[in-house]
C-alpha positions, 0 to 999 in steps of 0.5 A: 769907893773904888770898885772892881771890874767884876762888881761893875759887870754885876751891876750892869747885868742887874740893871733894869732894861728900861733904864739902859741908855737913859741919862738920869742923875744919881741921887747918891754915888756908890763908887767907880772903876777906872780902867788902867791907862784910861782918862774916863771911869765907870761910875756907879750910883743910886737913881730913883726907879719906880717906887724905890731906887736902882743901882746903875752904872754910867759911862759918859753919863749914859746908863749901861 
């Protein structure tokens, strides 16, 4: 699903600090946002965190 930049920023703001800078694999993809004229994208997805799941954004494989 295509996301907006605002949605990506909201997900990043709500990401647990312990996950930032990590390289986890997504259990389920949620969506993406590609800036105009870019050859890369922000990817959002669900990862396992503690006893549940957390929605995070990755750029170049690193949680933002």
